[in-house]
Phi, psi and omega in degrees: 000123183260129180268136179252350176236179179248088180289165175298163187298314182293322177294320178300313179296319180294317183288334188236022188300323183297312183288321179293322177295323177297318177297316178298322179296314181296316179294326178295311182290341175295345181305326184293345176247008181271153183297322183298334179273311182300322184289347174304326186261013185303313183297318182291318179296314180297321180291315183294325184253004177063049186251140172277175176301316180295316183290321176294319176298320179296315178300317179296320180294319180297311180298318182290320177299317178298322179292328178294320179297315181291331179299331180301321178275310187296323182298330179292344179296342178289345173277349186240332183251149172296144178300325180297312183288313181294322180298320177298313180298316184292322177296322177296319178293324178296318179297318178296324179294319177298319178294323178299320177294326182292326188253352185296123182262352191236138178296331181295336180272351184301318178303321180292322179293316177298317176306311182294317179295316182291320180293312185280325182271280182303322184281281193283321182298314178289324181298317178302315182295314184293316180295320179298314180296318181295327182276319187282337184237137180243288180297331181249028182301321180298312178299317182298315179295321180296317181289314182294326183276004173301336178301324176301311183295321179297318177297318179295326183281319191265315190292315178301311181297318181294313186282328174295321176295317180294334179296340179281350182246315187251157173289145187299329179293324179296326181290332174289328173297317178299321179296319178299318179298316179297318178299318178295323178296331180293338184296305179296329178294316180297318180297322178291319181292325184254029182294340175250013181297144185257151176280154175303323182295333184268358182290144178292154184300323182291348179278358181253119180265149180268170179245217182305145179059020180066026186251157168265101187283137171271169179296321180298315178294324178298316181291340178271355182266137183300330184301322179303316185283334172292334180275344185302314178302324179288328177291320182289317192305296181302318180297317182292308192267331170295319178299315181297322179300310182286329179298321180261026184301323180294314179294319179299319177299320181298313184286343177266001177070033179227165178282159177299318181296324178295322180290314182291342176292345176276346183302321178302327176298313177301320181291313181300314179294324179294321178295316179298317178294323179296313180293316181297318181291325178295318178293315179296325179297314179294338180267319187251342182083166185281338185300319182280332188266329187302314184294349184259338196286343178266357180299323179300335180295331178300313180288328180298310185284332172296321178293319178298322181293322186263353189297138176234004181211166178300321182295321175297320178293324178298320177297319179298321177295326177298312179294322177300319182294326182301315179282321181300316179297314179294331182292341178283340184242310192295307180300322181295320178285334180303313182296321178291321183290320184269335185238359178084173187249351184299320181244028186299328179298312180293319180293313180294330177295322179294317179296319180297321179298320176298317181294317178297320176298324175299320180290343173279322182294313188305301181297323180293314180297311181293326178294318177297317181295324177297315178298331178276358176097009177267109188286164183294329178302314179294317181299322186288337172295317176296323178297320177301317179297324178299317182289334171296315178297314182297320180293323177294320178296319177299317182299317179295311184296314182289325179298322181286332188262338190293336178295325177292328177286316184295327183296338183240017180291000000 
């Protein structure tokens, strides 16, 4: 359902609850392919398969990179398939991927298992939700993205604490079986929520918004436009280094002299602040647009990683999580709306798939790079100072690219 006006929040939620709930369900279930969930089992996987930090990071990077390549093609399916149909298929594949992790006996098969989890979980499950929200909502796109992506925050808040606690009772492979069952349970729920969902082909012409120069941009035209390439460092950064942070959470807890459970007990702070930032960014997005907000939203990451590097107490880490959450929350709404605002919605699935592939590739680089550096003796504290400098560079590149392009957008607003 596409909104052409800006209803009040409660009216908006009431009128669109079915579609928003479907988006939230998909983003929640994507958790099983997200780094913050997979990394919960890092110590057990490394111990069972005899892997160092570098070798485990390399395996993760290979599988994730392969999923990024496939996402370029698979993500475009959202322009051709109903979210209801494609979502069911992807959730079934996600459940199968979780079972594969549970039963896999060989380290040689780990790249394939990681590939399947990353493609179906982090890649396609979340991609279907984001594309659907971007396409179905125009004037209230920010609110829709903020509400639907609450599933990410719920997963980050509940699953690490729950599964780390369950690891003290159950074998880690049994917990992957449980994840598969949850993914399967999501299938009939999604079908019920989207029983009236519409295909892209059947959407009315007025439900498709244009981008720069009043055009419906194709993926090929988007890749030939300088703005896309100015955005690449910002696309890579959070995926690479937020992923690396959560990927090495067990090792990070060790070097900070705390238990893993103590570290994940801080995740709810991160989640609450992330939700607040997500909602605030969604409201700000509908009011100010992405052109004004995008160059600013990664600046908190500079302070987050500097705090992680210098932290000597739980309270310092908590402050770092607050800053990390400010960008993570905004990252759920602003970049997703950016593609629709600047390039239009007719081909948003294919365009967003390319952006998603870049982000997935970033999530492959981060764990591999940091893992190798750890093996070479460069500790995470030192690495995180460099990460802070990277986000300063990425924010500057966004500012340049959007400043050059926004006149073309404003002329046809």
